[in-house]
N, C-alpha and C positions, 0 to 999 in steps of 0.2 A: 468582487469575488476572486478568490485565489484560483489559480490554475493547478489542477491535479493531474499528474502524469502517472499512468498505470503501466506496468509491465505484464507480460504473459505470466500466468494464465488469467490474471485479474482483468486485463483489458478485454479478453474474450467474454468474460462474465458480465462486464459493464457495457459491452458493445461499442467501446471507444477507448482510445489511448489517452486522450486529453479531455478533461471535463472542467467546467467552471462550477465550483461548489462554494456556497456561502459559509461563513463561520469565522469566529474571532480567535479560535484556538485550533490546534491540530485535531483534538478530540471532536470538536464541533464539526469540522470539515469532514472527518471520517464518518461521523454519525449521519451527516447530510448525504454523504456518498452512499451509505447503506440504504437510506430512505429512498434515494433516487434510483438505486440499482439493487433491488431486493435479492438478486442472485448472488450478491457479494456478502450477504449477511453470514457471519461466522468465518469468513476468510481473512479479514483484517483485524476485527475486534472479536474478542471471545465473549462468552455468554454474560460475563460480569462487566463488559464494556472496556476491558483492558486491551492493550495492543497485544496481538498474538506474539508468542516468543519468536517465531520464524519470520516476522515482518519488521522491516526497518523503514522509518519515514525520515525524509530529509526536507528541510525548508531552505530554499536557496542554497543548496549544497551542504548544509550543516545538519548533522543528525539531530532530530528533535523528538521530544516526548509529547504525550497527549496534552499537556498544559502549556506548551509553547505557543506564544502569540502568533497570529497570522494576519497579515495585511492583504488588502485587495490586490496588490501588485506582486504578491509572493507566488513562487512556484514550488509546489510540493511534489515529491517523488515517493511513490509507495513501492517498495521492493520486497517481494517475497523471497525467502531463501531458496537457493537452487542447490539441490543435492544431487549426488551422482558420483561418478568416478569409475574407476576400473579396479576390479579385484585382481590380485597377483596372478591367479590361475587364468583369468581371462586374457591378461597381457601375453601369457605364454602361448595361448592359442592363436592370437592375432599374429 
């Protein structure tokens, strides 16, 4: 089984940062993740099963799509986009 590492807020929804999830492709691993952690449904994959626009998956440090092969020794990182920043008016107040 591949090791899947989740970042906030996904790790809070899954209840763990690292999970072992079976699958031969990134898509199979992510569908297995959702099956094991129902609170994650809709956070990583959209209703059509595609990777959400704001989520990036890496396999052993390389960006990967849903069809990318996964071996039992692989490490997957699921990274949701982080938004934020400072508005110019806010900077003037600080």
